[in-house]
C-alpha positions as YAML, in Angstrom:
chain: A
units: angstrom
residues:
- id: 1
  name: UNK
  ca: [7.95, -5.20, 11.32]
- id: 2
  name: UNK
  ca: [6.68, -7.49, 8.58]
- id: 3
  name: UNK
  ca: [4.06, -10.11, 7.80]
- id: 4
  name: UNK
  ca: [3.78, -12.53, 4.89]
- id: 5
  name: UNK
  ca: [2.97, -9.75, 2.43]
- id: 6
  name: UNK
  ca: [4.07, -6.35, 3.78]
- id: 7
  name: UNK
  ca: [7.04, -4.69, 5.43]
- id: 8
  name: UNK
  ca: [6.42, -1.62, 7.62]
- id: 9
  name: UNK
  ca: [8.93, 0.90, 8.87]
- id: 10
  name: UNK
  ca: [8.73, 3.81, 11.33]
- id: 11
  name: UNK
  ca: [11.74, 5.87, 10.30]
- id: 12
  name: UNK
  ca: [11.47, 8.88, 12.64]
- id: 13
  name: UNK
  ca: [8.68, 10.43, 10.55]
- id: 14
  name: UNK
  ca: [5.00, 11.20, 11.14]
- id: 15
  name: UNK
  ca: [3.91, 8.41, 8.77]
- id: 16
  name: UNK
  ca: [4.64, 4.69, 8.47]
- id: 17
  name: UNK
  ca: [6.28, 3.45, 5.29]
- id: 18
  name: UNK
  ca: [4.58, 0.34, 3.90]
- id: 19
  name: UNK
  ca: [6.17, -1.90, 1.28]
- id: 20
  name: UNK
  ca: [4.17, -4.61, -0.49]
- id: 21
  name: UNK
  ca: [6.51, -7.50, -1.26]
- id: 22
  name: UNK
  ca: [4.11, -9.22, -3.67]
- id: 23
  name: UNK
  ca: [3.11, -6.25, -5.86]
- id: 24
  name: UNK
  ca: [6.34, -4.26, -5.45]
- id: 25
  name: UNK
  ca: [4.47, -1.10, -4.36]
- id: 26
  name: UNK
  ca: [5.18, 1.29, -1.50]
- id: 27
  name: UNK
  ca: [3.12, 3.99, 0.22]
- id: 28
  name: UNK
  ca: [2.80, 6.07, 3.39]
- id: 29
  name: UNK
  ca: [0.15, 5.29, 5.99]
- id: 30
  name: UNK
  ca: [-0.89, 7.30, 9.03]
- id: 31
  name: UNK
  ca: [-2.29, 10.54, 10.37]
- id: 32
  name: UNK
  ca: [0.55, 12.56, 8.88]
- id: 33
  name: UNK
  ca: [-1.11, 12.58, 5.48]
- id: 34
  name: UNK
  ca: [-4.49, 14.00, 6.59]
- id: 35
  name: UNK
  ca: [-3.01, 16.27, 9.26]
- id: 36
  name: UNK
  ca: [-0.70, 17.95, 6.75]
- id: 37
  name: UNK
  ca: [-3.75, 19.15, 4.84]
- id: 38
  name: UNK
  ca: [-5.17, 20.70, 8.04]
- id: 39
  name: UNK
  ca: [-1.87, 22.38, 9.07]
- id: 40
  name: UNK
  ca: [-1.52, 20.13, 12.12]
- id: 41
  name: UNK
  ca: [1.79, 18.42, 12.74]
- id: 42
  name: UNK
  ca: [1.33, 14.90, 14.15]
- id: 43
  name: UNK
  ca: [3.91, 13.39, 16.47]
- id: 44
  name: UNK
  ca: [6.64, 11.05, 15.25]
- id: 45
  name: UNK
  ca: [5.76, 7.34, 15.05]
- id: 46
  name: UNK
  ca: [7.85, 5.36, 17.55]
- id: 47
  name: UNK
  ca: [6.40, 1.84, 17.24]
- id: 48
  name: UNK
  ca: [4.66, -0.01, 14.45]
- id: 49
  name: UNK
  ca: [3.22, -3.51, 14.13]
- id: 50
  name: UNK
  ca: [1.41, -5.20, 11.27]
- id: 51
  name: UNK
  ca: [-0.62, -8.38, 11.34]
- id: 52
  name: UNK
  ca: [-3.45, -9.83, 9.26]
- id: 53
  name: UNK
  ca: [-3.86, -6.62, 7.26]
- id: 54
  name: UNK
  ca: [-4.00, -4.29, 10.31]
- id: 55
  name: UNK
  ca: [-1.28, -1.77, 11.11]
- id: 56
  name: UNK
  ca: [-0.98, -0.34, 14.65]
- id: 57
  name: UNK
  ca: [1.21, 2.69, 15.29]
- id: 58
  name: UNK
  ca: [2.28, 4.31, 18.56]
- id: 59
  name: UNK
  ca: [3.35, 7.96, 18.57]
- id: 60
  name: UNK
  ca: [5.57, 10.00, 20.89]
- id: 61
  name: UNK
  ca: [2.57, 11.97, 22.15]
- id: 62
  name: UNK
  ca: [0.76, 8.79, 23.27]
- id: 63
  name: UNK
  ca: [-1.67, 8.58, 20.35]
- id: 64
  name: UNK
  ca: [-2.27, 5.07, 19.00]
- id: 65
  name: UNK
  ca: [-3.53, 4.66, 15.45]
- id: 66
  name: UNK
  ca: [-5.02, 1.54, 13.86]
- id: 67
  name: UNK
  ca: [-5.19, 1.26, 10.08]
- id: 68
  name: UNK
  ca: [-6.15, -1.38, 7.53]
- id: 69
  name: UNK
  ca: [-3.81, -1.94, 4.65]
...
């Protein structure tokens, strides 16, 4: 999924990959980052959408996450 500035990808991982086309940066977004510090393993992201600076992810376990980026 992409918007005018960012490309997002759910590649069978517990985080969403975000690529900024304007600045040439990339980073991971999602519960996988915080959960790894707490020894919890979040479910794999199945669906991702981005629009107007908001990223929405849907996971295999039914959890839906909303992030700003």
